[in-house]
C-alpha positions in Angstrom: 109.9 124.1 98.9 111.0 122.2 95.8 110.0 123.2 92.3 107.9 120.9 90.0 111.0 120.4 87.9 113.1 119.3 90.9 110.4 116.9 92.0 110.2 115.3 88.5 114.0 115.0 88.4 114.0 113.4 91.8 111.3 110.9 90.8 113.2 109.9 87.7 116.5 109.6 89.6 114.9 107.3 92.1 113.6 105.1 89.3 117.1 104.8 87.9 118.6 103.5 91.2 118.2 99.8 90.3 119.9 100.2 87.0 123.0 101.8 88.5 123.1 99.9 91.8 125.5 97.2 90.6 128.0 99.9 89.6 127.6 101.7 92.9 128.2 98.6 95.0 131.6 98.3 93.5 132.6 101.5 95.3 131.8 100.1 98.8 133.9 97.5 100.6 131.1 96.3 102.9 127.4 95.6 102.1 126.5 94.3 105.6 125.7 97.5 107.4 122.7 98.9 109.3 121.5 102.4 109.0 119.4 103.6 112.0 117.8 106.7 110.6 115.2 109.1 112.1 113.2 108.7 108.9 113.0 106.7 105.7 116.4 108.1 104.5 118.1 104.8 105.3 115.7 103.0 103.0 116.7 105.3 100.1 120.4 104.5 100.7 119.7 100.7 100.5 117.8 101.2 97.3 120.7 103.4 96.0 123.0 100.4 96.3 120.4 97.7 95.5 120.9 96.1 99.0 118.4 94.4 101.3 117.0 96.8 103.9 118.9 95.8 107.0 117.2 98.3 109.3 113.8 98.3 110.9 113.5 102.1 110.6 112.9 101.9 106.8 109.5 103.4 106.0 109.1 105.1 109.3 110.0 108.3 111.1 110.6 109.4 114.7 109.8 112.6 116.5 113.3 113.9 117.4 113.1 113.3 121.2 112.0 109.7 120.6 114.8 109.1 118.1 117.5 110.3 120.5 116.1 107.9 123.2 116.0 105.1 120.7 119.5 105.4 119.3 121.0 106.1 122.7 119.7 102.7 124.0 119.4 100.8 120.8 119.9 97.3 122.1 117.2 97.7 124.7 114.6 99.0 122.2 115.4 96.4 119.5 114.8 93.7 122.1 111.5 95.2 123.3 108.3 93.7 121.9 106.5 96.3 119.8 102.8 97.0 120.1 100.8 99.0 117.6 98.4 101.8 118.6 96.2 104.2 116.6 97.4 107.8 116.1 94.5 109.0 118.3 96.3 107.2 121.2 99.7 108.7 120.5 101.5 111.2 122.7 102.1 113.0 119.4 98.4 113.1 118.4 98.2 116.9 117.9 101.3 116.9 115.7 100.1 114.0 113.7 96.7 115.6 113.3 98.3 118.8 112.1 100.3 116.9 109.5 97.2 114.9 108.4 98.8 111.6 109.4 96.1 110.1 111.6 95.9 107.0 109.4 99.5 106.0 110.1 100.0 103.1 112.5 102.1 104.0 115.6 104.6 101.5 117.0 105.4 101.7 120.7 108.6 100.5 122.4 108.4 101.4 126.0 108.5 105.2 126.0 109.4 105.6 122.3 106.9 105.9 119.5 107.6 105.3 115.8 105.4 106.5 113.0 104.9 104.0 110.2 104.2 106.6 107.6 104.3 104.3 104.6 102.2 101.5 106.1 98.5 101.7 106.4 98.1 98.1 107.6 99.2 97.7 111.3 99.8 94.0 110.9 102.1 94.5 107.9 103.9 97.3 109.8 104.6 95.0 112.7 105.6 92.2 110.5 108.1 94.4 108.6 109.6 95.7 111.8 110.2 92.3 113.3 111.7 90.9 110.1 114.1 93.8 109.8 115.1 93.8 113.4 116.4 90.3 112.8 118.7 91.7 110.1 120.3 94.4 112.2 124.1 94.2 112.2 125.1 95.7 115.6 128.8 95.3 114.6 128.4 97.9 111.7 126.0 100.7 112.6 125.5 104.0 110.9 123.2 106.5 112.7 121.6 109.4 110.8 119.6 112.3 112.2 118.1 115.5 110.8 117.0 118.7 112.4 113.2 118.0 111.9 110.1 116.7 113.6 110.3 118.9 116.7 114.0 118.9 117.0 115.8 121.5 119.0 119.3 122.5 119.8 119.5 120.4 123.0 118.5 117.2 121.0 121.0 118.1 118.3 123.7 118.4 120.9 122.8 115.0 122.4 123.1 113.4 119.0 126.4 115.0 118.2 127.7 113.9 121.6 127.1 110.2 120.8 130.6 108.7 120.4 132.0 105.6 118.8 129.6 105.3 115.8 129.6 106.5 112.2 127.0 109.2 112.2 125.5 111.9 109.9 123.3 114.8 110.8 121.6 117.1 108.3 120.8 120.7 109.3 119.3 123.5 107.4 121.1 126.7 106.4 124.5 127.8 105.3 127.5 126.8 107.4 130.8 125.0 107.5 130.0 121.3 107.2 132.0 118.6 109.0 132.3 114.9 108.5 129.3 114.5 110.8 127.2 117.7 110.6 126.1 118.6 107.1 124.4 121.8 106.2 121.7 121.9 103.5 121.8 125.4 102.0 118.4 124.9 100.3 116.8 125.7 103.7 116.8 129.2 105.2 116.7 128.1 108.8 117.8 125.0 110.8 114.8 122.9 110.1 115.0 120.3 107.3 111.7 119.5 105.8 112.9 116.7 103.5 116.4 115.2 103.5 115.6 112.7 100.7 116.1 115.5 98.2 119.8 116.2 97.4 120.7 113.6 100.1 123.9 112.6 98.3 124.8 116.0 97.0 126.6 117.1 100.1 128.0 113.8 101.4 130.1 110.9 100.0 128.0 108.0 101.2 130.5 105.5 99.8 133.3 107.1 101.9 131.1 106.9 105.0 130.2 103.3 104.5 133.9 102.4 103.8 135.0 103.8 107.1 136.0 101.1 109.6 132.9 99.4 111.0 131.6 100.8 114.3 129.9 98.3 116.6 127.2 99.4 118.9 128.3 98.8 122.5 
């Protein structure tokens, strides 16, 4: 998907984030925002600006249907006590097995499952989740989705129909991007395999953050 050269450049760029973060923060008018992302993309944004991670979805990912449920009823799920299960108990077991992710703890909130991909310790995963839930700013929410992890056109449509919030959606292929639907031409079809590469090439994240705050109602 990405060349060795691109991967090296990406790794170096990530390491430079802290050195340039202070300069980038001068471009945004608000540092108290919560990104509810379907994967760890939000965490990269916080690192980009050198900000505390004010979102519990950092270091995790959702299968597409679970993410749409979660973001469509955010307050309910944030108030629900999480329990941790093994991947073998997950409704997504076969998909997790196919991706060799059976060692990832799975967080369960009612009918929604969250994959803690970057956490091998279940207790630490739960601790991080609870700590970051307490940081969520429901008065300034940005939601971000990508056409990945068993997404389909119906789920994409449901995300795009969410109103009243700042939102971003990455989709593969060539097309006319809008403020909310961003095409990534590196991909030949709709599915995005990794939106942490070139994530800020096709959007102005500062402009998105600087839009008037959108509270979750």
